[in-house]
C-alpha positions in Angstrom: 0.1 -0.1 -0.3 1.0 3.4 -0.8 0.4 7.3 -0.2 -3.6 7.6 0.3 -5.4 9.9 -2.1 -8.7 11.4 -1.4 -11.3 12.7 -4.3 -14.7 14.1 -4.3 -16.3 12.5 -7.1 -18.8 14.8 -8.4 -21.6 12.6 -10.6 -23.1 14.9 -13.0 -26.0 13.0 -14.5 -26.9 12.6 -18.1 -30.5 11.3 -17.9 -33.0 10.8 -14.6 -32.1 7.9 -12.0 -34.3 6.3 -9.9 -33.2 4.8 -6.3 -35.3 2.1 -5.2 -36.8 2.9 -1.6 -38.3 -0.5 -1.2 -37.9 -3.7 -2.9 -40.6 -4.2 -5.8 -42.0 -0.6 -5.5 -41.3 1.3 -8.6 -43.4 4.6 -7.6 -41.3 6.0 -5.1 -37.5 6.8 -5.1 -34.7 7.8 -3.0 -32.8 10.6 -3.7 -29.4 9.2 -3.1 -27.3 6.0 -3.4 -26.1 4.7 -0.3 -22.5 3.4 -0.1 -22.6 -0.1 -0.6 -25.0 0.0 -3.8 -21.8 2.8 -5.0 -19.2 0.0 -3.9 -21.3 -2.5 -5.7 -21.5 -0.8 -9.0 -18.1 0.0 -8.6 -16.9 -3.6 -8.5 -19.1 -4.9 -11.0 -17.9 -2.6 -13.8 -14.1 -3.4 -12.3 -15.3 -7.2 -13.0 -16.3 -6.1 -17.0 -13.3 -4.3 -17.7 -10.7 -6.4 -15.9 -11.9 -9.8 -15.2 -12.4 -12.3 -13.0 -9.3 -12.8 -11.7 -8.2 -9.2 -10.8 -11.3 -9.0 -9.3 -11.4 -11.8 -6.8 -7.8 -10.1 -5.8 -9.9 -7.2 -5.6 -12.5 -8.6 -3.2 -9.9 -10.4 -1.4 -8.5 -7.6 -0.3 -11.6 -6.3 1.3 -12.3 -9.6 3.1 -8.7 -9.4 4.4 -9.0 -6.0 6.1 -6.9 -4.4 3.4 -9.2 -2.8 0.9 -7.5 -0.9 -2.4 -10.1 1.9 -2.1 -13.1 3.5 0.2 -16.2 4.9 -0.4 -18.9 7.4 1.0 -22.4 7.3 0.2 -23.8 10.1 -2.2 -24.9 13.4 -1.1 -25.9 16.4 -2.6 -24.2 19.6 -4.5 -25.3 22.4 -5.7 -22.8 24.5 -7.6 -19.7 24.8 -5.8 -21.1 23.7 -2.5 -20.7 19.9 -1.2 -23.3 18.9 1.5 -23.0 15.9 3.9 -25.2 14.5 6.3 -26.2 16.4 9.4 -24.6 15.1 12.5 -27.3 12.7 14.5 -27.6 14.4 18.0 -26.4 18.1 16.5 -28.2 20.5 18.6 -29.2 22.8 15.3 -30.5 25.3 17.8 -27.1 26.5 19.0 -26.4 27.3 15.1 -30.0 28.0 13.5 -31.8 31.4 13.3 -35.2 30.0 13.2 -37.8 29.3 16.2 -39.8 26.6 13.7 -39.1 23.6 15.1 -41.0 21.7 12.0 -38.0 23.0 9.9 -35.3 22.2 11.8 -36.3 19.0 11.9 -36.3 18.8 8.7 -32.6 19.6 7.7 -30.9 16.4 6.5 -27.8 18.2 5.2 -25.1 20.8 6.1 -22.7 22.4 3.8 -19.4 20.0 4.9 -17.1 23.7 5.0 -19.7 25.5 7.4 -19.1 22.3 9.6 -16.0 22.4 9.9 -15.9 25.8 10.8 -18.7 25.3 13.2 -21.3 27.5 11.7 -19.9 30.9 11.9 -22.2 33.1 11.0 -26.2 33.2 10.7 -28.0 30.0 9.3 -31.4 29.4 8.7 -33.1 25.7 7.3 -33.9 25.7 3.4 -35.8 22.5 2.6 -33.5 19.6 3.8 -30.7 22.2 4.0 -28.7 24.5 6.3 -27.8 27.3 4.5 -26.3 30.4 5.7 -29.0 33.3 6.0 -27.7 35.2 3.1 -27.4 32.3 0.7 -31.3 31.0 1.5 -32.8 32.9 -1.5 -30.3 31.2 -3.8 -30.3 27.9 -2.2 -34.0 27.5 -1.4 -35.4 26.1 -4.5 -35.1 22.2 -4.6 -32.2 20.9 -6.3 -34.5 18.2 -8.0 -37.9 17.4 -9.0 -39.4 13.8 -8.9 -41.4 12.8 -11.9 -43.3 9.3 -12.6 -43.1 7.7 -16.2 -45.8 5.3 -17.1 -44.9 1.6 -17.6 -47.2 -1.2 -19.1 -46.8 -5.3 -18.2 -48.0 -7.4 -20.7 -49.5 -10.9 -19.1 -48.2 -13.5 -21.8 -50.8 -16.0 -20.9 -53.8 -13.5 -21.6 -51.6 -10.5 -23.4 -53.6 -8.4 -20.9 -52.0 -5.2 -19.9 -51.4 -3.7 -16.8 -50.0 -0.1 -16.3 -47.7 1.3 -13.5 -45.5 4.3 -12.5 -41.7 4.7 -12.4 -40.7 7.4 -10.1 -37.3 8.8 -11.0 -35.4 12.2 -10.0 -34.3 14.7 -12.0 -31.8 16.8 -11.1 -31.3 20.7 -11.8 -28.6 22.1 -13.9 -25.4 22.8 -11.6 -26.7 20.3 -9.0 -26.2 16.5 -8.2 -24.9 13.9 -6.1 -21.2 13.5 -5.0 -19.1 11.0 -2.8 -15.5 10.6 -1.1 -13.5 8.3 -3.2 -10.1 7.2 -0.9 -7.4 5.2 -3.0 -5.6 3.1 -0.5 -3.5 1.4 -3.2 -2.1 4.1 -5.4 -1.2 1.4 -7.9 -5.0 1.0 -8.7 -6.1 4.3 -8.8 -6.1 4.5 -12.9 -8.3 1.3 -12.8 -10.5 2.0 -10.1 -11.2 5.3 -12.0 -12.0 3.8 -15.2 -14.3 1.2 -13.4 -16.3 4.4 -11.9 -16.1 5.9 -15.7 -18.0 2.7 -16.9 -20.1 2.8 -14.0 -21.4 5.8 -15.3 -22.0 4.7 -18.9 -23.3 1.7 -17.9 -25.7 3.4 -15.6 -26.6 3.2 -11.9 -30.0 2.9 -10.2 -33.2 1.2 -11.9 -34.7 1.0 -14.8 -30.8 1.2 -16.4 -32.3 -0.8 -19.6 -34.7 2.3 -20.4 -31.4 5.0 -20.3 -31.8 6.0 -16.5 -29.1 6.4 -14.2 -26.3 7.4 -16.5 -24.0 10.1 -15.4 -20.3 11.6 -16.1 -17.8 11.6 -13.1 -15.6 14.3 -12.3 -12.6 13.7 -9.6 -11.7 16.6 -7.8 -8.4 16.0 -5.5 -9.4 16.3 -2.1 -6.3 15.0 -0.5 -5.1 18.5 1.1 -8.2 18.1 3.3 -7.3 18.6 7.0 -8.0 15.0 8.3 -6.5 15.4 11.6 -7.3 13.4 14.9 -10.8 14.3 16.6 -12.6 12.9 19.9 -15.6 12.6 17.5 -16.1 11.3 14.1 -19.5 11.4 11.6 -19.8 8.3 9.5 -20.7 9.2 5.8 -21.5 5.7 4.6 -23.3 2.7 5.6 -21.4 1.3 8.5 -21.3 -2.7 9.9 -18.9 -2.8 12.8 -16.3 -5.7 12.8 -16.6 -6.3 16.8 -18.4 -5.3 19.9 -15.8 -2.3 20.5 -16.5 -0.9 17.5 -20.4 -1.0 18.3 -19.6 0.5 22.0 -18.0 3.6 20.2 -21.4 4.4 18.7 -23.1 7.5 20.5 -25.8 9.2 18.2 -27.0 6.7 15.5 -29.7 5.3 13.5 -29.8 1.4 12.4 -31.2 0.6 8.9 -32.1 -3.2 7.2 -30.2 -3.9 3.9 -31.2 -6.5 1.7 -31.9 -6.7 -2.2 -31.3 -8.9 -5.2 -28.1 -9.7 -6.8 -26.8 -7.7 -9.6 -24.1 -9.2 -11.5 -23.4 -10.8 -15.0 -26.0 -13.7 -15.7 -27.9 -13.3 -12.1 -30.1 -10.6 -11.7 -32.8 -12.2 -9.5 -31.7 -13.7 -6.7 -32.1 -12.2 -3.0 -28.8 -11.4 -0.8 -29.4 -12.0 2.6 -30.5 -9.1 4.6 -27.9 -7.3 6.8 -28.4 -4.5 9.6 -26.1 -1.4 9.4 -25.4 1.6 11.3 -26.7 4.9 8.8 -24.8 7.7 7.4 -24.5 10.6 10.0 -23.8 8.1 13.1 -21.9 9.7 15.5 -18.7 7.6 17.3 -16.4 8.3 19.6 -12.9 7.5 18.3 -12.3 5.7 15.1 -13.5 2.7 13.6 -12.9 0.1 10.5 -15.8 -1.6 10.1 -16.6 -4.4 7.8 -17.5 -6.4 4.6 -20.0 -8.7 5.1 -20.7 -12.1 3.4 -24.7 -11.8 2.2 -24.4 -15.0 -0.2 -27.9 -16.5 -0.2 -28.2 -20.3 0.9 -27.4 -22.9 -2.0 -25.7 -20.0 -4.1 -22.4 -20.6 -5.4 -21.6 -19.0 -8.8 -19.4 -16.3 -6.5 -19.4 -14.8 -3.4 -22.1 -12.0 -2.6 -20.9 -9.3 -0.3 -22.3 -6.2 1.9 -19.9 -3.3 1.8 -19.8 -2.0 5.5 -16.5 -0.2 5.9 -16.6 3.2 7.6 -15.9 6.5 6.2 -15.4 8.8 8.6 -14.7 12.6 9.0 -13.9 14.1 11.8 -16.1 16.6 14.1 -14.7 19.8 14.9 -13.9 20.4 18.6 -16.8 22.5 20.1 -19.6 20.7 18.0 -22.8 20.7 20.1 -25.3 17.5 20.9 -28.7 17.8 22.4 -28.6 16.6 26.1 -24.7 17.2 25.9 -21.4 19.5 26.5 -19.9 21.2 24.0 -17.4 18.5 22.9 
């Protein structure tokens, strides 16, 4: 392993995108892709480019606790502003110029730079975002729209038709999603970036055969980002702790269940084992690593099926205020 390199990867969508909110449910869509979805897409694209042997070697590194790279979940960007998840337990009343509790509760994302600087200035809720008061008008309009497409299925036996609706997101100009990419093995940097570019051509999310989810990635070097040690960290990825000592470090958190179906060459209908994960925005005291989980279904022997659960952490600034806690 060589020097780490950190990138912000802008996902510039060419077409609308659908992120499944619930299995076999098409008329609702999420507005982001989780870290396990991003990793699965990258590894699948890597296998298309570089073949089974190299992909097996890549996967073995993850299983051995020596990953070649790590990713976060996706988060919104608007123009030159990169938003991250609102830290769970964050006492927004300390920083927000608003008495509207409902508006404050709706906030899901904060500007990463503002969080690093501990919200210096006046801030107000703008939908799901916490923004500076003098930028509210510019950023208050939604950064995406959700639309529905009609779909028709034909019964092979009776030839009868059934109409259903498929929801998708359309991002506004100069807005989209982004994620962190940390290269831990620089010898594989170009291959990993090539896989992400291919993923953009193949598409991410649902209904890719209809042209949804196509994007162009832009890699922005963030290696100079201050990653000094901190007492508390926030997760930017879905995380599955590797042992009980890591579980005990979680102070504020939500837990979600991840399942879904296998997406790889020649197999699109077998269901993976479900696994519980700590959600993005969770707060841990001290650093954790996480793990990759084997979710191969019983009786499935084509190849191992893994769920990515490595922790992608950013340090929280000293003095951040949490509900029911003294400033830390």
